[in-house]
N, C-alpha and C positions, 0 to 999 in steps of 0.2 A: 183434651189436647187434640189439636188437628193433626192429620197425617203428616203434613209438611213440617209442622213444628216438631213432631216426634222424630222424623228422619233427621232433622237438623241436630237435635239433641244427641241422638245416637252417634252421628258423624262427629260431632264436637267431642263427645266422650272418647271415641276411638282415637281421635287426634291427640287428645289430652294425655291418654294413657299409653299409647303405642310406643313412644320413645322410651318409656321407663319399664314397661311390662312386656315388651315383645308382642304387642297386639293381643293381649289376653282376651279382649272382648271378642276377638275372632277365633278363639280357641287355640292360640299359639302358646309358645313357651313363656312361663313366668319365671323371672330371674330370682336367684337366691340373694341373700344379703349377708355380708360379713359384719356383724355387730361388734362393738367393743368387747363384749363378753366372749363372742366366738373367737375373736382374734386372740384373746388371752388364753383361750382353751385349745387353740390349734394344735399345740404340741401333744396334748393328751386326748384329743378327740378320737373316738372310735369310728372307723369307716372301713368299708370293704369295696374294692374295685374288682369287678367281674369282667375278665377278658375272655370273650367267647369266640373261638375259631370255628365258624360255621362250615361244616364239611368234614372236620376231623382234626385230631391232634396226635401226630406221630409219637409213639412211645420212645423214640430215640431221645426225646427231650426229658423223659422222666425215668427211663429204665435202660439206658444205652448198653450197659453190660450184659443184659439179657440176650443181646444179639451178637456179642463179640466172638463167641465160639465158632459160629457158622459164618460170620461176616455178613449176615443179612442186613438189609437197609444200609449197606456200605459201612457198617461199624467196624472200626479197627482200633487198636491200642492208641493210635495217634490222634484219633478224633473223639476220644472219651475224656471226661473230666470227673475225677473222683473227688467229691466234696467231703467225704467222710460220713460216718453214721450209716453206711450201706447205700448212700445215695450217689449214683453214678449217672451223669447226664451227658448230653452232647456238648462238646467243648465250645460250641458257639456261645453258650451261657457264661463263658469265662469273661466276657466283656462287662458283665454286671458288676456292681460295686461289691466290696468285701462284706459289708453288712448284709446285703441281700443274699449273697452266696452262703453266708454262715447261718442264715435264718430261713432256709428253704427246705421243703419236704415234698415228697410225692405221695399222693393218696390214690387208692383204687376205687373205681365206681363200677360195680358189677350190675349194670342195668339190663343186660341180656337183650339189647335191641340193636339190630344191624341195619335199620332203615332210617334214613335221614329225618323224615318228618316225625316218626315215632320217638326217636332219641331226643330230638330237640324239644318236643312237647313234654316228654316225660321228665327231662332234667330241669325244666322250668315249671313243673306242676307238682306241688306237694299239698296234700289235703284239699285238692281241687282249687288251690290258690297258687298264685305266683310266689315262689319262695323269696324272690328279690323283695317283693312288697311286704311279705310277712316279716322278713328280717328287718327291713328298713323301719316298718311301723313299730316293731317290738323293741328296737334299740333306744327309742325315746329321743331326747335332745330337743333343742329349740330352733333348729333350722327350718326355714319356711318351705324348703323342698327337701324331703327326706329320701326320695329315690329319683335318680336321673339317668336317662339313656343318652349318651353322647353320640352324635352323628345320625345320619339318615337310616342306617340299618338298625332296626329295633330288635331287642332281645326277644326270644320266643316266650311263650307262656300266656296264661290268661291276663287280661288287662283290667279285670275288675279290681277296684280299689280295696285295700285291706286296712281297716282301722282309719279310714280317711286318707290313706297314703296311696297316691297314684304315681305311675311312672311318667315323669315329665321329660319330653324330648328336647335336647339341646342341639340345635343345628348351627348356631352362631354364638360366639362368646361375647359379642359386643353388648347385648342387653344386660348380661350379667356383670360385665366390666363396668358399664355405666352405673348399674345399681350399687356396685361396690365402691364407686367413686374413684375408679382406677384409670379412667380415660380423661381426655382433654375436656375442659369445661365447655359444655354445649349450651349456648344462650337460648336455644329453642326448647330445651328440656323443661317441662313444668316442675314446680316445686313438689317435693315428695308428698306434702300434706294435701295439695290440690289433687295430685294423681290418685291418692288413696280415696279421696272423696269421689273422684270420678269412677273408680272401680266399684265403690259401694253403690253409687247411683246406677251404674250399668247392671249390677247384680239385681238391684231392686226391679228394674225394668224387665229383667228376664226371669224373675222369681217364679211367676206362674208356670212358665214353660219348663223351668228346671224342676219344679215340684211335680209336674205332670209326667216327666220323663226321667226319673231318678237314675235308672240304669244306663240308658244311652247317653245321658248328659253328665255322667258322674265326673268325667275328667274336667268338664267345664265348671262344675260346682267346686271341685277341688282347686281348680285354677284360680277362681275368684278368691278363695280363701287364702291361697298361697300368695297371691298378688297383694292382698290387703295386709297380710302378716309381714310381707317383705317391706312394703312402703311405710308401715307403721313403726319400723325400727330405724334408728339413726344410722346413716352410712358411716363406714370406716374406710378411709382411703388406703389403697395399697398400690404397689408399683406394677401396673399392668405391663409396662414395657420390659421389665425384668423377667416376667413370666414368658412373654413372647420370645425374648432373646434366649432364654434357657432352652426352649424347645425349637429354636431356629425357625420361627414362623414370621411371616410378613403380613398375614391377614388373620381375621378372626373367625372365618368360616370353618366349621368342623367337618372336614372331609377325609383327610389322610389319617392314618393311625397316629402319627406324631401329634396332630391337632386334637385327636381324641384323648390322648394321654394328658395334653395340656388342659383340655376342658374338664377332664376328670379331676385334676388337681384343683382347678378353679372351683368346681362344685364341692369338693371335699372341704376346701378352705371356707366355703360359704355355708357349711353346715350340713351338707348331704350325708346321709348314713351309708347308702349303697349307690354305686354308680356302675352302669353296665356299658361296655364298649364291645361292639361286634365287628369282626373282620370276616368277610365272605370269601369264598373261593378255595377252601381247604380240602376239597374232595380230590385228593391226589392219586387217582388211579394210575397204575403203571409206573409209579415212582419207586421202582424196586431198589434203587440205590439210596433213596432218601435225599437225593441232591436237591430236588425241587423244594421239598419241605425245609431243608436247611437254608437254602438260598433266600427263600421268601421270609422265613422267620428272622433271619439275620438282617435283611433289608427293611422289613416292614414292622416287625414287632419289637425286636431288641433295642433299637435306638430310643424309642419313646419309653419303653419299659425301664431302661437304665436311668433316664432323666427322672422319671416319676419316682422310682424306688430310691434313688440318691437323695431326692428332695423331701419325700414324704414318708418313706418307710425307715424309721429310725428308732433307737432305743427309747427315746422319750416321747414317742408317738404311739398310736395304736391303729395304724393303717395296715390292712392286709390286702394282698393281691392274690387272686386265684385265676389260673389259666386252664381252660379245658375246651373240648370240642364235642362234636356229636358222638364220636367213638375213636378209639385208636385205629391205626391202619393195619389191616391183616396181611399175613404172608400167604403166598409168595408175591402177590401182585399189588400190594398196597391198596387193598380193597377195604371192606367194612368189617371190622372186628365187632364183637358183641359186648365189649367192655370199653371203658376209657380209663385213663390215668391222668390225674390233674396235678399241676404244680401249684404249690401254696408258698407264699413269701410273706413274712411279717415278723414283728418283734416278739410275738408270743409263740412262734413256730420253732420247734426243736428240730435241728438238723437230722434228717433220716427219711425213712419211707415206710408206708403201710400199703403201698400200691405198686410194687415192682411186678411187671408182667413177666410171664415165662417166655421161653424161646419161640412159642407159637402164639404169642400175644394173647394169653389168657391170664386170668386171676385165680388164686386159690379158691377152692370151694368155701362158701361161707363169708366171702369178702363183702364188706358193706355196700349198700346201694346208694341211690340218689339222696335219700333222706339223710344218710350218714354224712355226706359231703356238706349239706346245708347245716346240719347239727354242728359239725366242726367249725364252719365259718361263724356261726353264732357264738360258739365258745371262744374262738379267737378274738371276736369283737367284744368279748365280755358282756354280751347281752344277758338279760335276766335269765335265771335258770328255767323259768317257765317257757321262754322262747326256745332255748336249747331243747327242752323236753318236747316242745311242740313239733319239732322235727324228728322226734324219736330218740333224742340224746346224741352224744358225741362218741362214736365208736373208735375214733382215731386218737385216743388218749396218748398213745406212744409218741406222737409228734407234736404235742402241745406242752409248753413249759408250765411247770407247777406255779 
């Protein structure tokens, strides 16, 4: 094959597949696909949404009553919300739906790290692997993408694939919507069977390089497989406009937190097991009244969280949401605590707490660490026992329904 002919073939293949696969031949995002089977199983599908507040997560959202006596972080009787079961949170969470508030808990994570980089790496590294990928791979399922990161901000942790599962970045929902058959008919889009053949041909042309660089090109290898799996399944139309309207969006780019929650729903409905959404800028030094944390949480996190939980976290579903950050904010200056406290919401969550911090933003001696949080998430997702035990088991049995 001459050089010019080879170049033309590659260019034609990229053109053929780009509309359907998000330019997978260039290493981009490969969309998921909602099959008829997946559509029927949406109500019972297991999935976990990880919302990570990079910089910190103030414990007023998990243990508000710990600060009421001294009034630190601006906590008063007027801005606390007692949900029952010993769980008292900031009353900004009152905007969430009744089901979410009745199936919410706080867990403690005693990681002992007060540095941003160390805390981020540690919380997303278990057994030298990314627990997001370990959990996603262990949950099984037929989704062509098992782990997705929505938005440009990537979740921390190793990016090495686990069991063939890699973290696929979703920066725009359009390619997924097209793959699901939810957008307007585009006459320039190739037929799915032709696109699948194009992906196979592109992979074959790259096979020697992929085999010669298995580690550095792992995401590319996984991308080809996900693309082929996606395009080999029949599309199942859904109402994309209804999704956009629910989240009050006018475009498909994944930039704001609202669009990240919408993209998370899209990926869960397309079969993803674990989705990560990162929000930067939560290093709230000097926020002694907690006002900055409250205002930003209310404006940026709660609106999308409410829509997502109202639509996806239900009694007949198995979708869990966890919210945590680098660490809680310490007193008196809202600096770096050496522990964090996480919020967990889901149908298998029993209202209560195993992670209430004390008045000095500490956790009791012997509190579970990072592995315990991931073990809980695996248990809530009804992952196989081997997956739960792979994280060291679930030490938070008090807040999981039998």
